[in-house]
PANU-722356 format. One record per residue (C-alpha): x, y, z. Coordinates in steps of 0.2 Angstrom, whole numbers, padded with zeros to 4 digits, always signed. Example, Ala and Ser with C-alpha at 12.3 -4.5 7.8 and 13.67 -1.06 7.14 Angstrom:
<rs>
+0062-0022+0039/+0068-0005+0036/
</rs>
This chain:
<rs>
+0000+0000+0000/+0008+0017-0005/+0012+0028+0009/+0003+0045+0010/+0012+0060+0005/+0021+0068+0019/+0016+0086+0024/+0026+0089+0040/+0043+0095+0035/+0040+0101+0017/+0031+0115+0008/+0013+0112+0004/+0005+0122-0010/-0010+0132-0005/-0025+0126-0014/-0030+0143-0021/-0012+0149-0023/-0009+0145-0042/-0026+0154-0047/-0022+0169-0036/-0004+0171-0043/-0009+0169-0061/-0024+0180-0059/-0037+0167-0063/-0046+0169-0046/-0063+0176-0047/-0067+0188-0034/-0085+0195-0031/-0084+0210-0044/-0077+0198-0057/-0094+0189-0057/-0109+0193-0068/-0126+0186-0071/-0138+0189-0086/-0150+0203-0083/-0140+0210-0067/-0144+0226-0059/-0132+0237-0049/-0137+0241-0031/-0134+0257-0020/-0137+0261-0002/-0144+0278+0003/-0137+0282+0020/-0140+0295+0034/-0130+0311+0034/-0132+0314+0053/-0127+0303+0068/-0142+0305+0079/-0160+0310+0076/-0176+0304+0067/-0181+0304+0048/-0195+0316+0044/-0196+0315+0025/-0188+0307+0010/-0189+0315-0007/-0185+0306-0023/-0179+0320-0035/-0177+0309-0050/-0186+0299-0064/-0190+0283-0055/-0194+0273-0070/-0182+0258-0072/-0177+0259-0054/-0180+0247-0040/-0183+0256-0023/-0183+0247-0007/-0187+0253+0011/-0191+0245+0027/-0209+0242+0022/-0203+0230+0008/-0195+0218+0021/-0205+0202+0021/-0198+0195+0038/-0191+0205+0052/-0182+0221+0050/-0166+0216+0060/-0149+0211+0056/-0150+0194+0066/-0134+0190+0076/-0133+0190+0095/-0144+0204+0100/-0157+0208+0087/-0156+0227+0090/-0149+0232+0073/-0162+0236+0059/-0158+0232+0041/-0165+0248+0035/-0169+0263+0047/-0187+0265+0050/-0188+0282+0059/-0173+0283+0071/-0155+0286+0066/-0142+0280+0078/-0126+0282+0069/-0118+0292+0054/-0121+0282+0037/-0135+0271+0044/-0144+0263+0029/-0161+0270+0025/-0166+0266+0007/-0160+0255-0007/-0159+0258-0026/-0156+0247-0041/-0154+0250-0059/-0146+0242-0074/-0135+0257-0077/-0122+0262-0065/-0121+0280-0070/-0140+0283-0069/-0140+0274-0052/-0127+0285-0044/-0135+0301-0052/-0151+0298-0043/-0154+0312-0031/-0162+0307-0014/-0165+0320-0001/-0169+0315+0017/-0175+0327+0030/-0171+0324+0049/-0175+0330+0066/-0158+0330+0074/-0154+0325+0092/-0138+0327+0102/-0126+0312+0098/-0117+0302+0112/-0099+0299+0108/-0093+0295+0125/-0095+0277+0129/-0088+0278+0146/-0102+0290+0150/-0116+0280+0143/-0130+0273+0153/-0133+0259+0140/-0121+0244+0142/-0121+0229+0130/-0111+0217+0141/-0102+0217+0157/-0089+0204+0162/-0079+0202+0178/-0065+0190+0182/-0057+0188+0199/-0043+0177+0207/-0037+0179+0224/-0038+0196+0233/-0030+0210+0224/-0029+0220+0241/-0017+0207+0247/-0007+0207+0232/-0004+0226+0232/+0000+0226+0251/+0016+0216+0247/+0021+0225+0232/+0037+0235+0232/+0031+0246+0217/+0014+0249+0210/+0013+0254+0192/-0003+0263+0186/-0007+0268+0168/-0022+0273+0157/-0022+0267+0138/-0033+0274+0125/-0036+0266+0108/-0047+0274+0094/-0056+0265+0080/-0045+0254+0069/-0049+0250+0051/-0046+0232+0045/-0042+0239+0027/-0044+0223+0018/-0039+0225+0000/-0055+0220-0007/-0070+0230-0001/-0087+0222+0004/-0097+0215-0010/-0111+0203-0014/-0122+0197-0028/-0140+0192-0024/-0150+0181-0036/-0169+0176-0035/-0171+0158-0031/-0159+0146-0022/-0151+0137-0037/-0166+0125-0039/-0174+0126-0056/-0191+0136-0056/-0189+0140-0038/-0193+0158-0037/-0196+0159-0018/-0179+0157-0012/-0163+0167-0013/-0145+0164-0017/-0131+0176-0012/-0113+0176-0017/-0101+0186-0007/-0084+0191+0000/-0086+0185+0018/-0078+0176+0033/-0093+0168+0041/-0106+0162+0028/-0117+0154+0041/-0120+0171+0049/-0126+0177+0033/-0137+0162+0030/-0146+0165+0047/-0147+0183+0045/-0156+0181+0027/-0168+0168+0034/-0174+0180+0048/-0174+0195+0036/-0184+0187+0022/-0194+0175+0032/-0188+0160+0023/-0184+0143+0029/-0165+0137+0029/-0167+0126+0013/-0174+0141+0003/-0158+0151+0007/-0141+0148-0001/-0125+0157+0003/-0109+0155-0007/-0093+0162-0001/-0083+0169-0016/-0065+0171-0016/-0062+0183-0001/-0049+0197-0003/-0045+0200+0015/-0056+0202+0030/-0046+0202+0047/-0063+0202+0057/-0071+0216+0046/-0081+0203+0035/-0087+0192+0050/-0104+0200+0053/-0105+0215+0041/-0108+0204+0026/-0125+0200+0034/-0130+0218+0031/-0125+0221+0013/-0131+0203+0009/-0148+0208+0016/-0149+0224+0006/-0144+0215-0010/-0156+0201-0007/-0170+0214-0004/-0167+0222-0020/-0166+0205-0029/-0182+0199-0022/-0192+0215-0027/-0184+0217-0044/-0184+0198-0048/-0167+0200-0056/-0149+0198-0050/-0142+0213-0040/-0123+0216-0038/-0119+0228-0023/-0101+0232-0021/-0094+0246-0010/-0081+0257-0016/-0066+0261-0004/-0074+0277+0004/-0091+0269+0007/-0083+0254+0015/-0072+0264+0027/-0086+0276+0031/-0100+0263+0034/-0093+0247+0039/-0089+0241+0057/-0072+0244+0065/-0061+0237+0079/-0067+0244+0096/-0061+0260+0103/-0057+0257+0121/-0051+0265+0138/-0040+0253+0148/-0034+0257+0165/-0020+0246+0173/-0014+0244+0191/+0000+0232+0193/+0009+0227+0209/+0027+0221+0207/+0042+0216+0218/+0060+0221+0216/+0064+0203+0211/+0052+0204+0196/+0037+0195+0202/+0019+0201+0199/+0009+0203+0215/-0007+0210+0209/-0016+0215+0193/-0031+0226+0192/-0039+0231+0176/-0054+0241+0171/-0059+0242+0152/-0072+0251+0143/-0076+0246+0125/-0085+0258+0114/-0098+0246+0106/-0105+0259+0094/-0124+0261+0090/-0128+0242+0090/-0122+0226+0100/-0116+0216+0085/-0101+0206+0091/-0096+0217+0106/-0099+0204+0119/-0088+0192+0110/-0074+0205+0108/-0076+0210+0126/-0074+0192+0132/-0058+0190+0122/-0052+0206+0128/-0054+0203+0147/-0048+0185+0145/-0031+0191+0138/-0030+0207+0147/-0018+0200+0161/-0006+0192+0148/+0002+0175+0149/+0010+0179+0167/+0009+0170+0184/-0001+0181+0197/-0011+0175+0211/-0021+0191+0214/-0031+0197+0199/-0047+0208+0196/-0053+0212+0179/-0068+0222+0175/-0074+0225+0157/-0089+0233+0149/-0095+0236+0132/-0106+0252+0131/-0116+0261+0117/-0111+0277+0108/-0117+0286+0093/-0103+0279+0082/-0103+0265+0069/-0104+0248+0079/-0088+0239+0082/-0086+0220+0080/-0070+0214+0073/-0067+0200+0084/-0054+0192+0073/-0043+0207+0075/-0040+0203+0093/-0041+0218+0105/-0023+0223+0110/-0022+0226+0129/-0006+0233+0137/+0002+0220+0147/+0006+0221+0165/+0020+0233+0169/+0020+0240+0151/+0023+0259+0152/+0011+0270+0141/+0001+0285+0144/+0006+0286+0162/+0004+0303+0170/+0017+0300+0184/+0031+0288+0188/+0027+0272+0198/+0026+0274+0217/+0032+0263+0231/+0020+0258+0245/+0027+0273+0255/+0022+0285+0241/+0040+0289+0235/+0043+0289+0216/+0054+0276+0209/+0062+0276+0192/+0063+0257+0190/+0059+0242+0200/+0077+0239+0205/+0083+0256+0211/+0073+0268+0223/+0088+0279+0224/+0087+0283+0205/+0078+0300+0200/+0061+0298+0194/+0060+0293+0175/+0048+0298+0162/+0039+0282+0157/+0037+0282+0138/+0025+0271+0128/+0031+0255+0122/+0024+0246+0107/+0010+0234+0112/+0013+0216+0106/+0001+0209+0094/-0012+0196+0099/-0013+0180+0089/-0018+0183+0071/-0034+0178+0062/-0024+0165+0053/-0019+0156+0069/-0037+0153+0075/-0053+0150+0065/-0062+0167+0066/-0079+0160+0070/-0072+0148+0083/-0079+0158+0097/-0090+0171+0089/-0106+0164+0098/-0116+0169+0113/-0110+0153+0122/-0091+0159+0120/-0094+0174+0131/-0095+0164+0146/-0079+0153+0142/-0068+0162+0155/-0077+0151+0168/-0065+0138+0163/-0049+0147+0166/-0038+0140+0178/-0039+0149+0195/-0054+0160+0190/-0062+0159+0206/-0076+0171+0203/-0084+0174+0186/-0097+0187+0182/-0105+0191+0166/
</rs>
């Protein structure tokens, strides 16, 4: 019996490598279907308020026009919490929120269509730390941090702030929706081809949005030109929009974002404010770690609970410490929602200097430039680069992107108390 080819110790060709290198690979914008229309999303130009009027200042002949009243199922983007509408009905909760969908067979005519929307504006809330609405709170405790700080020679405290981070995949978001699900004479179903990371997210979202059973919804992941977490849940939004246009028009609809729309409208990695307090001894041992983190979850929950769980699990780093207290919460703000769990949240590690307003202090309150020399003059603590977490290639991006994963901290060794 011939021995199987050996993989360990030799180079193994990527399955799609040759087609990508040769240019033969077909990405979503390379695909076309007979009778295909092009889609466009009309979005809000304010961050908070209510829609009062929509005016179509163009000849609507030849156009397919969709608003929330055309949704046959539920007007939600189904994920963990069904709080995000596929199309805004009245309330606006973030800039560039989808309101109206257009489709036409000519791209220039489509983008020349003038749509004016009137609003009643309200005051936006950009400060997640001050928000009264919290999507998720998680706490992890081990030992007693008070005891750990009591035996520390030096206590280092710091505050770290991170802004929105764009994944900047090379290929922007795009889908093509076709009436029917690939079965001859089936006009009730829907088929969606798209650039995505988690096709089963899209499948479930389309079932809920269109009110269809699972066997009537077909999702095909096309060649995907990068994602890094940015194409986990967001394709459910654009797939829903294209599907609504395809169902109403009875024709295939291609909806591809350009770079500007992709960067303005899609979800980003969470901004965060993270406060560290770390107790250390002069021989280099960590005696206590206390961390408080606030994640800006944006306007809707999306995957914030999952990202928060990953953040707090990794917050103390791979270090031995008997006394740990970690508190994290993801709160709402009037900004675009922020999932991106594949691009792991980067936390400053214990003892890492950065954004610190004063040198570390000893228990007696004297400043100390370094753990080993209290006689040295106080030093300015400058930011160091924060190490990357595991990349999306090291772990399947959907492996823990589920509600049950949020509570997985309970299995951590030594995690005596778990809240969340």
